[in-house]
C-alpha positions in Angstrom: 20.4 54.6 85.4 24.0 55.1 85.1 26.0 57.3 87.4 29.6 58.6 86.4 31.7 57.5 89.6 35.3 58.4 90.4 37.6 55.3 90.7 40.9 57.1 90.4 42.8 60.5 90.4 46.2 62.1 89.7 47.9 65.5 89.5 50.8 66.6 88.3 52.9 70.1 88.9 56.1 70.9 87.1 59.3 70.8 89.0 60.1 74.4 88.5 58.5 76.8 90.9 58.6 80.6 90.9 57.9 82.5 93.8 56.6 86.1 94.3 60.1 87.4 95.3 61.4 85.9 91.9 58.6 87.7 89.9 59.5 91.0 91.7 62.8 90.8 90.2 61.4 90.9 86.7 58.4 93.3 87.0 57.4 96.3 89.3 55.5 94.0 92.1 56.1 92.5 95.6 55.2 89.6 97.6 53.0 91.7 99.9 51.0 93.2 96.7 50.7 89.9 95.2 49.3 88.0 98.2 47.3 90.7 99.4 45.2 91.1 95.9 45.2 87.4 95.0 46.5 85.0 97.9 49.2 83.7 95.8 52.5 83.0 97.2 53.9 80.8 94.4 53.2 78.9 91.1 54.8 76.1 88.9 56.1 76.6 85.6 56.8 74.1 82.8 60.3 73.8 81.8 61.7 74.2 78.4 60.4 71.9 76.2 58.0 70.3 78.8 54.5 70.1 76.7 50.9 70.2 78.0 50.8 66.7 77.0 53.6 65.9 79.2 51.8 67.4 82.4 48.3 65.4 81.1 50.1 62.3 80.7 52.0 62.3 84.1 48.7 63.2 85.8 46.9 60.7 84.0 49.3 57.9 84.7 48.7 58.5 88.6 45.0 58.5 87.8 45.0 55.0 86.1 47.4 53.7 88.8 45.1 55.0 91.5 42.1 53.3 89.6 44.2 50.0 89.2 43.6 49.8 85.5 45.8 50.4 82.3 45.2 52.9 79.2 43.6 50.4 77.4 40.9 49.9 79.8 39.6 53.5 78.8 37.1 54.0 76.1 36.8 58.0 76.1 39.6 60.7 76.9 38.2 64.1 77.3 40.9 66.9 77.8 40.4 70.2 78.9 42.9 72.7 77.7 43.3 76.4 76.3 47.0 75.7 75.5 47.3 72.6 73.3 50.6 71.2 72.1 49.5 72.3 68.5 46.7 73.7 66.6 45.8 70.1 65.7 45.7 67.4 66.3 43.8 67.3 69.5 46.4 67.0 72.6 44.1 64.4 73.8 45.0 61.9 70.9 48.7 62.6 72.0 47.8 61.4 75.5 46.0 58.6 74.1 48.9 57.2 72.1 51.3 57.6 75.1 48.9 55.8 77.6 48.4 52.8 75.1 44.7 53.4 74.5 44.1 52.2 70.8 40.4 52.1 70.9 37.6 54.5 71.7 38.1 58.3 71.2 39.9 61.0 72.5 39.3 64.9 71.9 39.9 68.4 73.5 37.2 70.6 75.2 38.1 74.5 75.3 36.2 76.7 77.5 39.4 78.1 79.4 39.2 78.0 83.2 35.9 76.4 83.2 37.3 73.5 81.0 37.3 70.8 83.3 33.9 71.5 84.5 32.9 71.4 80.6 34.8 68.2 80.0 33.6 66.4 83.2 30.0 67.2 82.0 30.6 66.0 78.5 32.1 62.7 80.0 29.3 62.2 82.3 26.7 62.6 79.3 28.5 59.8 77.4 28.3 57.4 80.4 24.5 58.4 80.9 23.9 57.5 77.1 25.7 54.2 77.5 28.4 55.2 75.2 31.3 54.9 77.4 32.2 52.6 80.6 35.5 54.3 81.5 36.4 57.9 80.8 39.5 59.7 81.3 38.8 63.5 82.4 41.9 65.8 82.1 42.6 69.4 82.9 46.0 70.3 81.7 47.5 73.9 81.1 51.0 75.4 80.2 49.6 78.9 80.5 53.2 80.3 81.1 53.5 80.2 77.4 50.6 82.7 76.9 51.6 85.3 79.4 53.1 88.5 78.7 55.8 88.5 81.6 56.0 92.3 81.5 52.5 92.6 82.3 52.2 92.5 86.2 48.7 92.5 86.3 48.5 89.0 84.7 52.0 87.3 84.8 51.5 86.9 88.8 48.4 85.2 88.6 49.0 82.0 86.5 50.5 78.7 86.6 51.1 75.3 85.0 49.7 72.0 86.1 47.6 69.2 85.3 44.9 67.0 87.0 42.9 64.0 85.8 40.1 61.7 86.9 39.0 58.2 85.7 34.8 58.0 85.8 33.4 54.7 85.8 29.7 54.0 84.7 27.9 52.2 87.8 24.5 51.7 88.5 22.5 54.0 90.5 18.9 54.7 91.5 18.5 58.1 90.3 18.4 59.4 93.8 20.7 62.0 95.5 21.9 59.2 97.6 23.7 57.6 94.5 27.6 57.8 94.3 29.0 59.7 91.2 27.9 63.1 89.5 24.4 63.9 90.2 24.1 66.9 88.1 26.0 69.3 86.0 25.4 73.0 84.6 27.3 74.8 81.9 26.6 78.4 80.9 28.5 81.1 78.8 27.9 84.6 77.4 30.3 85.8 74.7 29.4 89.2 75.0 32.0 89.7 77.5 34.9 88.5 75.2 37.1 91.5 75.8 37.4 91.2 79.7 39.2 88.2 79.4 40.7 86.7 76.2 44.1 86.0 74.1 45.0 88.5 71.6 46.1 86.0 69.2 45.2 82.7 67.3 45.8 81.0 63.8 42.8 82.6 62.1 43.7 86.2 63.5 47.2 87.0 64.0 48.8 83.7 63.3 50.4 83.9 66.5 49.4 82.4 70.1 49.2 85.8 71.5 49.2 86.9 75.1 46.4 86.7 77.6 44.7 90.1 78.3 42.2 90.7 81.1 40.4 93.5 82.9 40.4 92.2 86.3 37.9 94.3 88.2 35.0 93.3 85.7 36.0 89.8 85.9 35.9 89.7 89.8 32.4 91.1 89.5 31.1 88.8 87.3 32.7 85.8 88.9 31.1 86.0 92.2 27.6 86.6 90.8 27.8 83.9 88.0 29.4 81.3 90.2 26.9 81.8 93.1 24.2 81.3 90.6 25.3 78.1 89.0 26.0 76.6 92.5 22.6 77.3 93.6 21.2 75.7 90.4 23.3 72.6 90.9 22.1 72.2 94.5 18.5 72.7 93.6 18.7 70.4 90.7 19.8 67.5 93.1 17.2 68.4 95.5 19.6 69.3 98.3 20.5 72.4 100.1 23.6 74.4 100.5 24.2 73.2 104.2 24.3 69.6 102.6 27.6 70.4 100.6 30.5 68.8 102.4 33.3 70.4 100.1 33.3 73.1 97.6 36.2 72.8 95.2 36.4 76.1 93.3 38.5 77.4 90.2 41.6 78.7 91.7 41.6 82.1 90.2 42.0 84.4 93.2 41.4 83.9 97.0 39.3 87.1 96.8 37.0 85.5 94.5 36.8 82.3 96.4 36.1 84.2 99.5 33.6 86.4 97.8 31.4 83.3 96.4 31.6 81.5 99.6 30.2 84.5 101.6 27.6 85.0 99.1 26.3 81.5 99.6 26.7 81.7 103.2 29.5 78.9 103.1 32.4 78.8 105.7 35.8 78.7 104.8 36.3 75.5 106.3 34.5 73.7 103.6 36.4 75.2 100.8 39.6 73.3 99.2 41.9 76.3 98.5 45.5 75.7 96.6 45.6 79.2 94.9 48.2 80.2 97.2 50.5 77.2 96.0 49.6 76.5 92.5 48.3 80.0 91.2 45.6 79.9 88.7 46.1 77.1 86.4 43.1 77.5 84.2 41.4 74.2 83.3 43.8 72.2 85.5 42.9 74.3 88.7 39.6 72.4 90.0 41.2 69.0 89.3 44.6 69.9 91.0 42.4 71.3 93.9 40.3 68.1 94.0 43.0 65.7 94.2 44.8 67.7 96.8 41.6 67.6 98.9 41.6 63.7 98.4 45.3 63.1 99.3 44.8 65.7 102.3 42.3 63.3 103.6 39.6 66.0 103.5 37.1 64.6 100.8 36.0 61.2 101.8 33.8 58.6 100.3 29.9 59.8 100.3 30.9 63.4 100.8 28.6 65.9 98.7 31.3 67.5 96.5 30.7 70.8 94.5 33.0 71.8 91.7 32.5 75.3 90.2 34.4 77.3 87.7 34.3 80.5 85.7 36.9 81.5 82.5 37.3 83.7 79.7 34.2 83.7 76.9 32.7 84.3 79.7 32.2 80.7 80.4 30.9 79.0 84.0 29.5 76.0 85.6 29.3 73.6 88.2 29.2 69.8 89.1 28.0 68.2 92.0 28.7 64.7 93.0 28.7 62.1 95.7 32.1 60.9 96.4 
């Protein structure tokens, strides 16, 4: 069978960095309040005129260079974002043009913070079906553009960034000893719309709108849902929780990350943590954390790596892979 094996990776964070102290000058908050409740110390914010596609291209160029290939060698681009450059066309097509990819296909996936998990699942299914040999999977966001900077409950939580992964179809034997993606699991439940959403859109208000969230409810559902999807992934691959070498979670809030790890009985030294430096970058957070773990020398060849995330909708999901 065909397995989707990662052969290249890259990330990008905007140059501008905003600390908690700087936010405290704008809203009624403090560094101590933010760190205690979220674990976040700083976040990166896109410059004026810097688009989601700019972040995506920067991360993608690094991923392609890491893989030793050109944009023209890619069959498919799947870009996860909730903050596209325009209502249409898909931001992925802008990235496609700038990378010099003139064949194949490119499209966006929208599942908010779970977007990268959805995108990597879509890419893996294209590979398994024999419809793509090399896929560029991207998570890119400019969440700073949909934040109410007067709402201290939300504006302190988010940042901008992008991460990318190049997947290549390689032969496997169908066992969990194969390198590449072993299993993916996607979930959603639209009944929880009002707990995490943006109060605008082309069809409703004809504006981009602002992010709105009920933090306590999100926290409660996140820990339960993420633990459930992690268990599904491990079971489907014929593995046990103790077989996981690294968990790369969505970087929403350190309390959620710690709570999920405790529920699963996993120790903190198996978890890649970047929320303190990146804040919540939505669909970009998982690939940013993944690349951080690789470049720090933590994630190594043949390690079992578990990616998981939850976002507005609610959406949630997991991806289990042998690196």
